[in-house]
TISE-615392 format. One record per residue (C-alpha): y negated, x, z negated; residue number from 1; chain. Coordinates in nm, 4 decimals. Layout:
{vopa {Y,X,Z},NUM,'A'}
...
END
This chain:
{vopa {0.7242,16.4175,2.4317},1,'A'}
{vopa {0.8645,16.0711,2.3572},2,'A'}
{vopa {0.6781,15.8185,2.1583},3,'A'}
{vopa {0.7128,15.4977,2.0001},4,'A'}
{vopa {0.4323,15.2487,1.9311},5,'A'}
{vopa {0.5401,15.0351,1.6656},6,'A'}
{vopa {0.6514,15.3161,1.4792},7,'A'}
{vopa {0.6866,15.1620,1.1258},8,'A'}
{vopa {0.8292,14.8277,1.2234},9,'A'}
{vopa {1.2292,14.7136,1.2030},10,'A'}
{vopa {1.3383,14.8870,1.4952},11,'A'}
{vopa {1.0450,15.1911,1.5051},12,'A'}
{vopa {1.1644,15.4336,1.2046},13,'A'}
{vopa {1.5483,15.4207,1.2837},14,'A'}
{vopa {1.5150,15.4106,1.6657},15,'A'}
{vopa {1.2857,15.7332,1.5805},16,'A'}
{vopa {1.5548,15.8983,1.3653},17,'A'}
{vopa {1.8087,15.8381,1.6909},18,'A'}
{vopa {1.5279,15.9811,1.9327},19,'A'}
{vopa {1.6441,16.3159,1.7569},20,'A'}
{vopa {1.9000,16.3880,1.9215},21,'A'}
{vopa {1.7451,16.3749,2.2575},22,'A'}
{vopa {1.4122,16.5391,2.1404},23,'A'}
{vopa {1.1927,16.7298,1.8810},24,'A'}
{vopa {0.8944,16.6032,1.9879},25,'A'}
{vopa {0.8933,16.2010,1.8920},26,'A'}
{vopa {0.5219,16.0895,1.8569},27,'A'}
{vopa {0.4574,15.7974,1.5969},28,'A'}
{vopa {0.2130,15.5595,1.6530},29,'A'}
{vopa {0.1587,15.2984,1.4036},30,'A'}
{vopa {-0.1284,15.1847,1.1031},31,'A'}
{vopa {0.0469,15.3970,0.8817},32,'A'}
{vopa {0.2861,15.6267,1.0669},33,'A'}
{vopa {0.5371,15.8265,0.8319},34,'A'}
{vopa {0.7199,16.1055,0.9515},35,'A'}
{vopa {1.1101,16.0346,0.9800},36,'A'}
{vopa {1.2083,16.4042,1.1439},37,'A'}
{vopa {1.0482,16.7446,1.0333},38,'A'}
{vopa {0.8896,16.7627,1.3788},39,'A'}
{vopa {0.7289,16.4463,1.4170},40,'A'}
{vopa {0.3547,16.3751,1.5319},41,'A'}
{vopa {0.1865,16.1106,1.3369},42,'A'}
{vopa {-0.0853,15.9112,1.5243},43,'A'}
{vopa {-0.2394,15.6342,1.2953},44,'A'}
{vopa {-0.3516,15.3313,1.5534},45,'A'}
{vopa {-0.4001,14.9653,1.5311},46,'A'}
{vopa {-0.1846,14.8427,1.8249},47,'A'}
{vopa {-0.3821,14.4809,1.8167},48,'A'}
{vopa {-0.6220,14.6619,1.9206},49,'A'}
{vopa {-0.5337,14.8621,2.2484},50,'A'}
{vopa {-0.8252,15.0678,2.3716},51,'A'}
{vopa {-0.6807,15.3553,2.1688},52,'A'}
{vopa {-0.3560,15.2781,2.4113},53,'A'}
{vopa {-0.4341,15.5892,2.6810},54,'A'}
{vopa {-0.4457,15.8443,2.4224},55,'A'}
{vopa {-0.1227,15.7504,2.2840},56,'A'}
{vopa {0.0578,15.7733,2.5997},57,'A'}
{vopa {-0.0947,16.0659,2.7114},58,'A'}
{vopa {0.1333,16.3410,2.7508},59,'A'}
{vopa {0.4413,16.1318,2.6908},60,'A'}
{vopa {0.7794,16.1395,2.8843},61,'A'}
{vopa {0.9019,15.7802,2.8017},62,'A'}
{vopa {0.7147,15.5594,2.5566},63,'A'}
{vopa {0.9050,15.2722,2.3533},64,'A'}
{vopa {0.6867,14.9571,2.2728},65,'A'}
{vopa {0.8993,14.8053,2.0111},66,'A'}
{vopa {0.5903,14.6926,1.7491},67,'A'}
{vopa {0.6139,14.3345,1.6001},68,'A'}
{vopa {0.3489,14.1026,1.5481},69,'A'}
{vopa {0.2633,13.8231,1.2610},70,'A'}
{vopa {0.4933,13.5391,1.3960},71,'A'}
{vopa {0.2417,13.3003,1.4795},72,'A'}
{vopa {0.1658,13.1923,1.7994},73,'A'}
{vopa {-0.2548,13.1906,1.8345},74,'A'}
{vopa {-0.1835,13.6082,1.7163},75,'A'}
{vopa {0.0728,13.6863,2.0127},76,'A'}
{vopa {-0.1671,13.4602,2.2332},77,'A'}
{vopa {-0.3940,13.7309,2.1236},78,'A'}
{vopa {-0.2401,14.0456,2.1165},79,'A'}
{vopa {0.0382,14.1030,2.3206},80,'A'}
{vopa {-0.1345,14.0328,2.6734},81,'A'}
{vopa {-0.4254,14.3261,2.6449},82,'A'}
{vopa {-0.1753,14.5458,2.4782},83,'A'}
{vopa {0.1180,14.4997,2.7420},84,'A'}
{vopa {-0.1130,14.5194,3.0237},85,'A'}
{vopa {-0.2782,14.8654,2.8136},86,'A'}
{vopa {0.0252,15.0212,2.7921},87,'A'}
{vopa {0.1177,14.9439,3.1187},88,'A'}
{vopa {-0.1786,15.0881,3.3100},89,'A'}
{vopa {-0.1623,15.4099,3.0595},90,'A'}
{vopa {0.2299,15.4581,3.1678},91,'A'}
{vopa {0.1506,15.4258,3.5187},92,'A'}
{vopa {-0.1253,15.6776,3.4808},93,'A'}
{vopa {0.0728,15.9523,3.3293},94,'A'}
{vopa {0.3657,15.9082,3.5031},95,'A'}
{vopa {0.5450,15.7936,3.1693},96,'A'}
{vopa {0.8458,15.6005,3.1681},97,'A'}
{vopa {0.8491,15.2509,2.9725},98,'A'}
{vopa {1.1212,15.1125,2.7387},99,'A'}
{vopa {0.9931,14.7553,2.6513},100,'A'}
{vopa {1.2275,14.5933,2.3380},101,'A'}
{vopa {1.2289,14.2348,2.3706},102,'A'}
{vopa {1.3553,13.9272,2.2481},103,'A'}
{vopa {1.5594,13.6014,2.4199},104,'A'}
{vopa {1.2654,13.3477,2.3964},105,'A'}
{vopa {1.1998,13.3710,2.7756},106,'A'}
{vopa {1.5344,13.2464,2.8772},107,'A'}
{vopa {1.5863,12.8711,2.9843},108,'A'}
{vopa {1.7275,12.6478,2.7526},109,'A'}
{vopa {2.0148,12.5599,2.9596},110,'A'}
{vopa {2.1550,12.9877,2.9095},111,'A'}
{vopa {2.1260,12.9760,2.5425},112,'A'}
{vopa {2.4707,12.9095,2.5299},113,'A'}
{vopa {2.6090,13.2368,2.6997},114,'A'}
{vopa {2.3195,13.4667,2.7539},115,'A'}
{vopa {2.3102,13.7704,3.0046},116,'A'}
{vopa {2.0725,13.9977,3.1789},117,'A'}
{vopa {2.1032,13.7598,3.4772},118,'A'}
{vopa {2.0018,13.4092,3.2991},119,'A'}
{vopa {1.7137,13.1905,3.4117},120,'A'}
{vopa {1.3725,13.3185,3.2750},121,'A'}
{vopa {1.2677,12.9658,3.2104},122,'A'}
{vopa {1.1044,12.9235,2.8490},123,'A'}
{vopa {1.1190,12.5974,2.6853},124,'A'}
{vopa {0.8538,12.7122,2.3818},125,'A'}
{vopa {0.4767,12.8734,2.4011},126,'A'}
{vopa {0.5994,13.1482,2.2561},127,'A'}
{vopa {0.8618,13.1751,2.5223},128,'A'}
{vopa {0.6087,13.1837,2.7763},129,'A'}
{vopa {0.3678,13.4567,2.6284},130,'A'}
{vopa {0.7440,13.6928,2.6806},131,'A'}
{vopa {0.7760,13.5671,2.9905},132,'A'}
{vopa {0.3756,13.6797,3.0627},133,'A'}
{vopa {0.4984,14.0254,2.9055},134,'A'}
{vopa {0.7857,14.0592,3.1138},135,'A'}
{vopa {0.6363,13.9797,3.4291},136,'A'}
{vopa {0.3573,14.2708,3.4285},137,'A'}
{vopa {0.5723,14.4936,3.3623},138,'A'}
{vopa {0.8104,14.4284,3.5964},139,'A'}
{vopa {0.5596,14.3348,3.8904},140,'A'}
{vopa {0.4377,14.7038,3.8047},141,'A'}
{vopa {0.7742,14.8209,3.8783},142,'A'}
{vopa {0.8191,14.6289,4.2124},143,'A'}
{vopa {0.4915,14.7318,4.3480},144,'A'}
{vopa {0.6286,15.1286,4.2605},145,'A'}
{vopa {0.3734,15.2226,4.0032},146,'A'}
{vopa {0.6340,15.2143,3.6717},147,'A'}
{vopa {0.9464,15.2976,3.5789},148,'A'}
{vopa {1.0320,15.1352,3.3143},149,'A'}
{vopa {1.3198,14.8749,3.1564},150,'A'}
{vopa {1.3318,14.5931,2.9513},151,'A'}
{vopa {1.6099,14.6358,2.5924},152,'A'}
{vopa {1.6865,14.2287,2.4704},153,'A'}
{vopa {1.8006,14.1576,2.1646},154,'A'}
{vopa {1.9589,13.8844,1.9692},155,'A'}
{vopa {1.8431,13.7734,1.6335},156,'A'}
{vopa {1.8127,14.0732,1.3953},157,'A'}
{vopa {2.0288,14.1610,1.0978},158,'A'}
{vopa {2.0802,14.5056,0.9328},159,'A'}
{vopa {1.9592,14.7399,0.6599},160,'A'}
{vopa {1.6188,14.7076,0.5091},161,'A'}
{vopa {1.5170,14.4450,0.7009},162,'A'}
{vopa {1.3176,14.1729,0.5716},163,'A'}
{vopa {1.2533,13.9967,0.8884},164,'A'}
{vopa {1.5893,13.9144,0.9574},165,'A'}
{vopa {1.6082,13.5163,0.8907},166,'A'}
{vopa {1.9979,13.5298,0.8041},167,'A'}
{vopa {1.9324,13.7989,0.5519},168,'A'}
{vopa {1.6392,13.5637,0.3961},169,'A'}
{vopa {1.8629,13.2563,0.4179},170,'A'}
{vopa {2.1851,13.3400,0.3949},171,'A'}
{vopa {2.2674,13.6737,0.2450},172,'A'}
{vopa {1.9821,13.7126,-0.0123},173,'A'}
{vopa {2.0724,13.3667,-0.1499},174,'A'}
{vopa {2.4690,13.4394,-0.1718},175,'A'}
{vopa {2.3283,13.7505,-0.3440},176,'A'}
{vopa {2.0933,13.5132,-0.6465},177,'A'}
{vopa {2.4169,13.3043,-0.7168},178,'A'}
{vopa {2.2611,13.0375,-0.5169},179,'A'}
{vopa {2.3770,12.7992,-0.1807},180,'A'}
{vopa {2.2945,12.9956,0.1532},181,'A'}
{vopa {2.0827,12.8151,0.3920},182,'A'}
{vopa {2.0424,12.7680,0.7466},183,'A'}
{vopa {1.8212,12.5799,1.0643},184,'A'}
{vopa {1.9513,12.2587,1.2005},185,'A'}
{vopa {2.3339,12.3139,1.2119},186,'A'}
{vopa {2.5287,12.6148,1.0507},187,'A'}
{vopa {2.8376,12.5413,1.2485},188,'A'}
{vopa {2.7020,12.6414,1.5845},189,'A'}
{vopa {2.7890,12.9986,1.7410},190,'A'}
{vopa {2.4773,13.2221,1.6840},191,'A'}
{vopa {2.4806,13.6035,1.7359},192,'A'}
{vopa {2.3316,13.8561,1.5787},193,'A'}
{vopa {2.2595,14.2287,1.7037},194,'A'}
{vopa {2.2908,14.4611,1.4142},195,'A'}
{vopa {1.9830,14.7006,1.3523},196,'A'}
{vopa {2.1075,15.0520,1.3810},197,'A'}
{vopa {2.3175,14.9755,1.6723},198,'A'}
{vopa {1.9870,14.8164,1.8633},199,'A'}
{vopa {1.7950,15.1806,1.7961},200,'A'}
{vopa {2.0900,15.3473,1.9047},201,'A'}
{vopa {2.0962,15.1840,2.1979},202,'A'}
{vopa {1.7519,15.2187,2.3039},203,'A'}
{vopa {1.7078,15.5743,2.2362},204,'A'}
{vopa {2.0295,15.6309,2.4494},205,'A'}
{vopa {1.8955,15.3723,2.7378},206,'A'}
{vopa {1.5487,15.5257,2.7111},207,'A'}
{vopa {1.7133,15.8790,2.8502},208,'A'}
{vopa {1.9154,15.7680,3.0763},209,'A'}
{vopa {1.7190,15.8057,3.4249},210,'A'}
{vopa {1.9038,15.5449,3.6092},211,'A'}
{vopa {1.9293,15.2807,3.3335},212,'A'}
{vopa {1.5311,15.1853,3.4292},213,'A'}
{vopa {1.3780,14.9436,3.6705},214,'A'}
{vopa {1.6716,14.6641,3.5065},215,'A'}
{vopa {1.7359,14.4354,3.2426},216,'A'}
{vopa {1.9781,14.5607,2.9218},217,'A'}
{vopa {2.0926,14.3418,2.6578},218,'A'}
{vopa {2.1639,14.5440,2.3516},219,'A'}
{vopa {2.5412,14.5970,2.1582},220,'A'}
{vopa {2.5666,14.3060,1.9974},221,'A'}
{vopa {2.9397,14.2108,1.8508},222,'A'}
{vopa {3.1102,13.9954,2.1583},223,'A'}
{vopa {3.3176,13.7366,1.9145},224,'A'}
{vopa {3.1428,13.3732,1.9357},225,'A'}
{vopa {3.1117,13.3131,1.5541},226,'A'}
{vopa {2.9085,13.0365,1.3476},227,'A'}
{vopa {2.6704,13.1006,1.0758},228,'A'}
{vopa {2.8997,12.9303,0.8900},229,'A'}
{vopa {3.1633,13.2022,0.9864},230,'A'}
{vopa {2.9541,13.4825,0.9227},231,'A'}
{vopa {2.8276,13.3590,0.5976},232,'A'}
{vopa {3.2273,13.3493,0.5247},233,'A'}
{vopa {3.2447,13.6915,0.5882},234,'A'}
{vopa {2.9499,13.7896,0.3318},235,'A'}
{vopa {3.0055,13.9874,0.0037},236,'A'}
{vopa {2.9559,13.7938,-0.3135},237,'A'}
{vopa {3.0090,13.4253,-0.1513},238,'A'}
{vopa {3.2160,13.1668,-0.2798},239,'A'}
{vopa {3.3124,12.8943,-0.0474},240,'A'}
{vopa {3.0881,12.6120,-0.0759},241,'A'}
{vopa {2.9279,12.5370,0.2544},242,'A'}
{vopa {2.5762,12.6297,0.4154},243,'A'}
{vopa {2.2681,12.4216,0.3454},244,'A'}
{vopa {2.1877,12.2643,0.6930},245,'A'}
{vopa {1.7573,12.2122,0.6995},246,'A'}
{vopa {1.6843,11.9199,0.8756},247,'A'}
{vopa {1.3887,11.9424,1.1337},248,'A'}
{vopa {1.1778,11.6927,0.9419},249,'A'}
{vopa {1.2092,11.9321,0.6358},250,'A'}
{vopa {1.1561,12.1948,0.7927},251,'A'}
{vopa {0.8398,12.0562,0.9213},252,'A'}
{vopa {0.7579,11.9930,0.5529},253,'A'}
{vopa {0.8467,12.3531,0.4223},254,'A'}
{vopa {0.5695,12.4551,0.6946},255,'A'}
{vopa {0.2973,12.2974,0.4781},256,'A'}
{vopa {0.3681,12.5379,0.2363},257,'A'}
{vopa {0.5162,12.8422,0.4340},258,'A'}
{vopa {0.3865,12.9990,0.7348},259,'A'}
{vopa {0.6154,13.1323,0.9310},260,'A'}
{vopa {0.8083,12.7479,0.9411},261,'A'}
{vopa {0.5257,12.5989,1.0380},262,'A'}
{vopa {0.5925,12.8662,1.3800},263,'A'}
{vopa {1.0066,12.7510,1.3638},264,'A'}
{vopa {0.9911,12.3556,1.5167},265,'A'}
{vopa {0.9423,12.4422,1.8579},266,'A'}
{vopa {1.2158,12.7241,1.8644},267,'A'}
{vopa {1.4478,12.4752,1.6807},268,'A'}
{vopa {1.6413,12.4566,2.0205},269,'A'}
{vopa {1.8128,12.8149,1.9333},270,'A'}
{vopa {1.9654,12.6461,1.6431},271,'A'}
{vopa {2.0826,12.3233,1.7456},272,'A'}
{vopa {2.3091,12.4531,1.9836},273,'A'}
{vopa {2.5133,12.7658,2.0400},274,'A'}
{vopa {2.3873,13.0563,2.0808},275,'A'}
{vopa {2.5763,13.4007,2.2449},276,'A'}
{vopa {2.4251,13.6669,2.3239},277,'A'}
{vopa {2.6557,13.8860,2.5822},278,'A'}
{vopa {2.6215,14.2768,2.6089},279,'A'}
{vopa {2.8838,14.3006,2.8176},280,'A'}
{vopa {2.7092,14.5169,3.0828},281,'A'}
{vopa {2.6071,14.7824,2.7995},282,'A'}
{vopa {2.8940,14.8289,2.6558},283,'A'}
{vopa {3.0884,14.8789,2.9950},284,'A'}
{vopa {2.8847,15.1265,3.0958},285,'A'}
{vopa {2.8166,15.3088,2.8102},286,'A'}
{vopa {3.1822,15.2755,2.6469},287,'A'}
{vopa {2.9888,15.1600,2.3218},288,'A'}
{vopa {3.1862,14.8780,2.0615},289,'A'}
{vopa {2.9021,14.7278,1.8797},290,'A'}
{vopa {2.9034,14.7320,1.5108},291,'A'}
{vopa {3.1375,14.4251,1.3907},292,'A'}
{vopa {3.0291,14.1774,1.1835},293,'A'}
{vopa {3.2144,14.2742,0.8847},294,'A'}
{vopa {3.0916,14.6327,0.8815},295,'A'}
{vopa {2.7546,14.5396,0.9420},296,'A'}
{vopa {2.6989,14.2881,0.6349},297,'A'}
{vopa {2.9105,14.4798,0.4305},298,'A'}
{vopa {2.6273,14.7666,0.5083},299,'A'}
{vopa {2.3310,14.5528,0.3391},300,'A'}
END
């Protein structure tokens, strides 16, 4: 049995399909799970309440923690630490391997220009401190010999049926509406984006590769260093006219009316400088060629 905690999320539903390559026993855990494969086992559960985690993990060989909670610091601080503690405890108890799907928030601000698996973990944001706490809980259990786990990190997302992608919301949808694309702070900075189908395929592959555990992996991402302005030029239907870059003062004003924008000021360091995500470790180990931005954007 391989279990997905957060099965209805951006990655979870694609991951379930990818796992069918390796097993016909997949357990989907979320508030309202829906079958992706005919043989999927459904387990309704509110993962913000970790009381049922032991039951969800029991009988699993591999557990994928890919849940996404509301993008609010106070929510993250309340729900993430107890959930990860419960998952680590349950996986240790039931001898299940853990795959934790992570982001880049824990990296040092000076590493953003070229992030690798060896980049310094020294977050400059409160959300990053939450993520670091989670990673530390997992890796401490690994070092203590209580758990086999791996960290699978992705850059910002884009991909089909993804309404949580900032690039899709601010660039692609505006282009489709005939409006000027927008971005935060500076569209001329390099910014990497991980294609969600690649991320799911790679996560399934890692979870089913025994020697991939007890280390960190960057999920496959187009290796070219392109700016948001250059990526916008690849989008179908784009007519040259630039990208409107939102200044910090305006983002703060938007935060009075748009909840997600209220959460953005502390993350501005990811937009006012180059943001490059290096996945060469994964690409070389598995001879994997990430989907090009051209092909990925054409699929939207």
